[in-house]
C-alpha angles and dihedrals in degrees: 000000000000092000094049090054092052088051092050091053089050094052092047090052094050091048089055091050091049092049095048095071088052095055093041089051091053 
């Protein structure tokens, strides 16, 4: 459960990083 939680946080962070360029481009 601990490992899964870390993975989820990493995915969330990666998603935000991927979304940032889109928002900046607009």
